[in-house]
N, C-alpha and C positions, 0 to 999 in steps of 0.2 A: 034119470041120468043127470049127473051134475055137470054143468058146463062152466068152464073157467072164463068164458066171455061174459058171464053175468056180472062179474066183479068190475068190469070196465065200464066207464060211462058210455052212454049211447052216442054222444056227439064227438067223441075222440076219434081222430083218424090215425091210422098207423103211420109212423114217421118213415120217410123215405131217405135213407142215407145217400143214395145216388144223386138226389136233387141238391142236397147241401154241398156235396163235393163238387158238383158242376158250378154252383154259384161261387165257391171259393176259388176254383181254377180260373173262372172268367174274371173275377176281381184281380187276381194276381197277374194275369196276362194284361189287363188294362193298366195296372200300376206299372209294370215293366215297360210297356209301350209308351206311357206318358213320360217316364224317366228317360228312355232312349230319345224321345223327341226333344225333350228339354236339353239333354246333353249335346245332341247334334246341333240344335239351334245355337247354344252357347259356343260350341267349337267353331262353327262357320261364321258367326257374327264377330268373334274375337279375331279371326283372321282378316276380315275385311275392314274393320274399324280400328286402326292403330291408335294406341294411347298417345297422349300429348308428349310423353318423353321420347317415344320412338318417331313421332311425326316430325320433330325438330331435327332428327338425325343424331348420330353419335357425337359426343363432345370430343373434339380433337384438340389436344394440347398444342400450344404455340410451338412452332419449330424453334429449336435452339439456334443461337447465333454462334458461329465458329469464327474466331478472330485469330488469324495466323500472325505470328511474329516473325521477323527476319531471323534467319539462321545465325547462330552465335558460335564462335570458336574461342576456347579458353585453354590456358595451360593448367594442368592439374598438379597438385602437390605430389611429390614423389620421395620415397625413402631410398630407392635403389640407385639414385644418381642419374637415371635416364630421364629424358624429356618425354612427358606424356601430355596429350591434349584431348580435349573433348569437343566434338562438333555436334551441336544439338539444334534441332528445329522444334519449335513449340507452337501449338495451337490452343487457344483458350476457349473453353465452352462457356458461353455467357447466357444469362436468362433474358436480357432485353437490350435494346439498342442504346439506352442511356449509359449503361455500363461501358459499352464499347466506345462511345464518344468520350467518356471520362478517361478511359485508358489511353486513347489516342492522344488526348491533350497532354497527358503526363508520361508518355512513352519513354523519353530519355531517362527519367528517374526510375521507372520500372525496369528498364534494360540494365541500368547500373546495378540495381539491387540483385537482379538475376545473375549478372556476370560475376559480381563479388561472391555470391553464394556458391556458384559453380567452381570458381577458381580455388575455393577452400576444400574441395572434395579430393579424394584419393581414387585412383583407378580401381582398386580392389573393392571400394564401397559401392561403385557403380556397376560392377560386373554381374551381380546377382539380380534376379527379378525383384526380390524384396528391397534391394538397394534402389532400384529404379522407381518402385512405388513410393518409397520414403522420399526420394527426391521430388517426385511429382507433388506429394503432399506439402513438402517444404516450399516449393515454388508457388503453390496455390496460396499458402499463407503469406508469402512475401508480396505477391501481386495484390492480395486483398487489403494489405495495410494502407491506412490513410496516407494520402500524398500531401495533404495540407495540415497545418496545425489545427487541432480540434475538428478535423474532418472525419467523415464517416467512412467505414470500411465499405469497399465494393464487394459484390457477391460474384465469385467465380465458381461455376458448377464443377469444372474439371480442368485439369491440365493434361493435354494429350501430346505425346511425342510423335513428331512426324519425321524426325531424323535423330539418330543417336549413334555416334561413332566415337569409341574410345581407342586411342592408339598410343 
């Protein structure tokens, strides 16, 4: 009788597929456990040790300076023959204290500019929201103009209306 085992070497062992599968599964479990441990360590360490940017706290912008002007009353231009007037209260939003000091020193000139500009307006120009926004932009430009020859413009961030009555 012929045997097929005679063709195989005498020292060869039959391979065990169960042993290889067990080794692969153990390596995968060890790899996943090491990854989970590393992720957990990173997560908890990042919570406890804030970075330099967050340790200093959030950067808070400087509070704006609001500079109220005295209320003004002016007569408006009119085509209908009736007398119309505007009573307006303004507050200027400024970036820093030096601008406020400069405006305070030159307030008579600035009020004069504003009053002259307002007295040239018509009631129908000021009735709409767009008219009021255009007036705020125009007043901002007037206030920013230099008050001295060869002087620099001041920076006004916004012109806010605190009172606005057209009659």
